[in-house]
Z-matrix of the N, CA and C atoms (Angstrom, degrees):
N
C 1 1.443
C 2 1.527 1 107.43
N 3 1.317 2 117.58 1 127.23
C 4 1.453 3 120.86 2 179.87
C 5 1.519 4 110.62 3 -75.79
N 6 1.304 5 116.15 4 164.44
C 7 1.465 6 121.42 5 179.17
C 8 1.533 7 110.47 6 -59.10
N 9 1.339 8 117.24 7 -43.32
C 10 1.466 9 121.09 8 179.23
C 11 1.525 10 111.65 9 -64.05
N 12 1.329 11 116.53 10 -39.69
C 13 1.467 12 120.17 11 178.62
C 14 1.519 13 110.37 12 -65.61
N 15 1.336 14 117.05 13 -43.89
C 16 1.453 15 121.01 14 179.51
C 17 1.524 16 110.86 15 -62.03
N 18 1.321 17 117.71 16 -41.63
C 19 1.461 18 120.87 17 -179.34
C 20 1.521 19 111.58 18 -64.47
N 21 1.319 20 117.94 19 -30.04
C 22 1.457 21 121.79 20 -178.97
C 23 1.527 22 112.61 21 -89.49
N 24 1.337 23 117.40 22 -12.74
C 25 1.455 24 120.95 23 -177.18
C 26 1.525 25 110.33 24 -72.02
N 27 1.317 26 115.55 25 136.49
C 28 1.461 27 121.63 26 178.16
C 29 1.528 28 108.40 27 -105.90
N 30 1.321 29 114.69 28 126.85
C 31 1.454 30 121.58 29 178.11
C 32 1.518 31 109.12 30 -111.70
N 33 1.323 32 116.13 31 143.55
C 34 1.455 33 121.28 32 178.43
C 35 1.519 34 108.47 33 -119.92
N 36 1.325 35 115.08 34 137.89
C 37 1.457 36 121.03 35 179.05
C 38 1.522 37 108.20 36 -86.16
N 39 1.334 38 117.34 37 122.90
C 40 1.466 39 122.00 38 -176.95
C 41 1.526 40 112.84 39 -110.22
N 42 1.317 41 116.98 40 8.04
C 43 1.457 42 120.70 41 179.92
C 44 1.519 43 111.73 42 -86.73
N 45 1.322 44 116.28 43 -178.20
C 46 1.459 45 120.54 44 179.35
C 47 1.524 46 111.10 45 -69.65
N 48 1.313 47 116.64 46 148.09
C 49 1.463 48 120.73 47 176.80
C 50 1.518 49 109.58 48 -64.68
N 51 1.326 50 115.94 49 141.09
C 52 1.457 51 120.79 50 178.04
C 53 1.523 52 109.79 51 -90.56
N 54 1.317 53 116.29 52 152.94
C 55 1.460 54 120.75 53 -178.75
C 56 1.532 55 111.88 54 -62.61
N 57 1.296 56 115.44 55 159.88
C 58 1.471 57 123.89 56 178.93
C 59 1.529 58 112.77 57 58.91
N 60 1.319 59 117.86 58 24.51
C 61 1.463 60 121.93 59 175.25
C 62 1.512 61 115.34 60 66.33
N 63 1.322 62 117.34 61 20.02
C 64 1.468 63 120.07 62 -178.54
C 65 1.519 64 112.38 63 -64.97
N 66 1.332 65 116.65 64 -34.59
C 67 1.463 66 121.57 65 179.69
C 68 1.515 67 107.54 66 -158.32
N 69 1.318 68 116.40 67 124.97
C 70 1.459 69 120.81 68 -178.63
C 71 1.524 70 110.52 69 -109.36
N 72 1.327 71 114.34 70 143.14
C 73 1.461 72 120.65 71 177.36
C 74 1.526 73 109.45 72 -56.16
N 75 1.304 74 115.43 73 140.68
C 76 1.464 75 125.50 74 178.06
C 77 1.530 76 113.80 75 72.12
N 78 1.326 77 118.03 76 17.43
C 79 1.460 78 120.23 77 173.74
C 80 1.526 79 107.84 78 -76.18
N 81 1.334 80 116.51 79 135.81
C 82 1.467 81 122.14 80 -178.62
C 83 1.528 82 109.07 81 -102.01
N 84 1.322 83 115.52 82 136.47
C 85 1.454 84 122.95 83 177.55
C 86 1.518 85 108.70 84 -124.08
N 87 1.311 86 116.74 85 139.96
C 88 1.464 87 122.01 86 -179.46
C 89 1.520 88 108.96 87 -105.96
N 90 1.323 89 116.10 88 129.55
C 91 1.457 90 121.19 89 173.05
C 92 1.508 91 116.01 90 86.46
N 93 1.294 92 118.12 91 20.27
C 94 1.460 93 120.08 92 175.71
C 95 1.509 94 112.56 93 123.51
N 96 1.323 95 114.48 94 -172.92
C 97 1.456 96 120.48 95 -177.84
C 98 1.523 97 110.43 96 -74.36
N 99 1.329 98 116.89 97 150.42
C 100 1.464 99 119.72 98 179.68
C 101 1.528 100 111.16 99 -68.44
N 102 1.308 101 116.40 100 130.55
C 103 1.463 102 120.72 101 -176.85
C 104 1.525 103 112.47 102 -79.17
N 105 1.324 104 117.84 103 -19.99
C 106 1.465 105 120.50 104 -178.05
C 107 1.528 106 113.19 105 -75.05
N 108 1.323 107 117.77 106 -2.94
C 109 1.460 108 121.74 107 -178.33
C 110 1.531 109 113.09 108 -105.08
N 111 1.307 110 116.58 109 25.01
C 112 1.463 111 121.01 110 -177.78
C 113 1.521 112 113.21 111 -54.88
N 114 1.341 113 117.80 112 -44.19
C 115 1.466 114 120.81 113 179.93
C 116 1.520 115 111.18 114 -63.44
N 117 1.332 116 116.56 115 -42.62
C 118 1.463 117 120.88 116 179.56
C 119 1.524 118 110.85 117 -63.98
N 120 1.341 119 117.26 118 -40.42
C 121 1.461 120 121.09 119 178.15
C 122 1.531 121 110.80 120 -64.64
N 123 1.332 122 116.80 121 -36.49
C 124 1.465 123 120.16 122 178.38
C 125 1.526 124 111.40 123 -68.71
N 126 1.330 125 116.89 124 -37.44
C 127 1.464 126 121.13 125 -178.90
C 128 1.525 127 112.05 126 -75.43
N 129 1.331 128 117.10 127 -32.54
C 130 1.467 129 121.38 128 -177.21
C 131 1.528 130 108.04 129 -141.75
N 132 1.320 131 116.65 130 88.64
C 133 1.464 132 121.45 131 -173.20
C 134 1.529 133 113.44 132 -62.66
N 135 1.337 134 118.46 133 -22.16
C 136 1.464 135 119.68 134 -179.08
C 137 1.525 136 112.48 135 -70.82
N 138 1.331 137 117.98 136 -15.28
C 139 1.469 138 119.52 137 178.20
C 140 1.525 139 110.95 138 -54.85
N 141 1.320 140 116.59 139 -39.19
C 142 1.463 141 120.64 140 -179.38
C 143 1.528 142 111.67 141 -60.43
N 144 1.323 143 116.67 142 -30.03
C 145 1.461 144 120.70 143 -177.80
C 146 1.526 145 112.07 144 -79.81
N 147 1.315 146 116.83 145 -6.20
C 148 1.461 147 121.38 146 -179.51
C 149 1.528 148 112.19 147 -98.85
N 150 1.325 149 116.57 148 12.97
C 151 1.460 150 122.49 149 171.58
C 152 1.521 151 106.58 150 -102.67
N 153 1.311 152 117.33 151 123.93
C 154 1.463 153 121.81 152 -179.28
C 155 1.523 154 109.36 153 -128.68
N 156 1.325 155 118.05 154 153.70
C 157 1.465 156 119.04 155 173.56
C 158 1.535 157 109.27 156 -57.85
N 159 1.315 158 116.38 157 141.83
C 160 1.463 159 121.24 158 -177.68
C 161 1.527 160 111.18 159 -53.73
N 162 1.318 161 117.52 160 -37.14
C 163 1.464 162 121.21 161 -179.18
C 164 1.530 163 112.23 162 -63.29
N 165 1.326 164 118.11 163 -18.37
C 166 1.463 165 121.98 164 -178.21
C 167 1.528 166 112.89 165 -101.95
N 168 1.335 167 117.75 166 11.34
C 169 1.461 168 121.36 167 -176.42
C 170 1.521 169 112.90 168 -57.69
N 171 1.315 170 118.43 169 -47.53
C 172 1.468 171 121.35 170 -177.38
C 173 1.522 172 110.74 171 -60.93
N 174 1.308 173 117.35 172 -45.16
C 175 1.465 174 121.15 173 179.46
C 176 1.527 175 110.71 174 -65.37
N 177 1.327 176 117.01 175 -38.97
C 178 1.458 177 120.64 176 179.48
C 179 1.526 178 110.89 177 -64.77
N 180 1.321 179 117.02 178 -41.16
C 181 1.466 180 120.61 179 178.96
C 182 1.534 181 110.64 180 -61.44
N 183 1.316 182 116.78 181 -40.36
C 184 1.465 183 120.48 182 178.21
C 185 1.527 184 110.40 183 -63.87
N 186 1.337 185 116.46 184 -41.95
C 187 1.461 186 120.66 185 -179.11
C 188 1.528 187 111.34 186 -66.51
N 189 1.320 188 117.33 187 -36.64
C 190 1.463 189 120.54 188 178.78
C 191 1.523 190 110.59 189 -62.79
N 192 1.312 191 117.54 190 -36.31
C 193 1.467 192 122.06 191 -179.64
C 194 1.525 193 112.68 192 -79.13
N 195 1.325 194 117.46 193 -15.81
C 196 1.464 195 122.21 194 -177.41
C 197 1.530 196 110.02 195 -85.96
N 198 1.315 197 115.77 196 108.68
C 199 1.456 198 121.51 197 -177.09
C 200 1.526 199 111.23 198 -55.37
N 201 1.328 200 115.74 199 129.55
C 202 1.458 201 121.16 200 177.57
C 203 1.508 202 115.63 201 89.29
N 204 1.339 203 118.24 202 -9.72
C 205 1.468 204 119.52 203 178.54
C 206 1.531 205 108.60 204 -71.90
N 207 1.331 206 117.71 205 157.02
C 208 1.466 207 118.96 206 -179.65
C 209 1.535 208 113.08 207 -54.29
N 210 1.335 209 118.39 208 -46.98
C 211 1.468 210 119.49 209 -179.26
C 212 1.524 211 111.84 210 -65.04
N 213 1.323 212 118.15 211 -33.76
C 214 1.462 213 121.60 212 175.84
C 215 1.526 214 110.22 213 -62.83
N 216 1.290 215 116.60 214 -43.93
C 217 1.462 216 121.51 215 -179.92
C 218 1.540 217 110.35 216 -66.06
N 219 1.335 218 117.25 217 -44.80
C 220 1.472 219 120.99 218 179.38
C 221 1.533 220 109.86 219 -62.00
N 222 1.325 221 116.88 220 -42.65
C 223 1.468 222 121.53 221 -179.44
C 224 1.527 223 110.04 222 -60.11
N 225 1.319 224 116.47 223 -47.37
C 226 1.467 225 120.46 224 -178.89
C 227 1.528 226 110.89 225 -64.53
N 228 1.323 227 116.70 226 -37.80
C 229 1.472 228 120.06 227 179.90
C 230 1.528 229 110.91 228 -67.80
N 231 1.329 230 116.69 229 -34.08
C 232 1.466 231 120.61 230 -178.02
C 233 1.530 232 111.92 231 -79.64
N 234 1.317 233 117.20 232 -19.34
C 235 1.482 234 120.46 233 -176.23
C 236 1.508 235 112.26 234 -71.84
């Protein structure tokens, strides 16, 4: 992925909302992961795996509901 492509890519967070409004489910970010969540990423590394390209939202939602799938496991760990 080129730098220009990455900057234009939109990622959506499909994990559980974090307390105090730090990160809400279905928030869209352009150009990569949000840098202001460094502490949260350090405390729960699976959060990074719950950001998917917007075009993959439907597939990600199905995987989250599928018991034992990687996204299901990451979601439960982040909750």
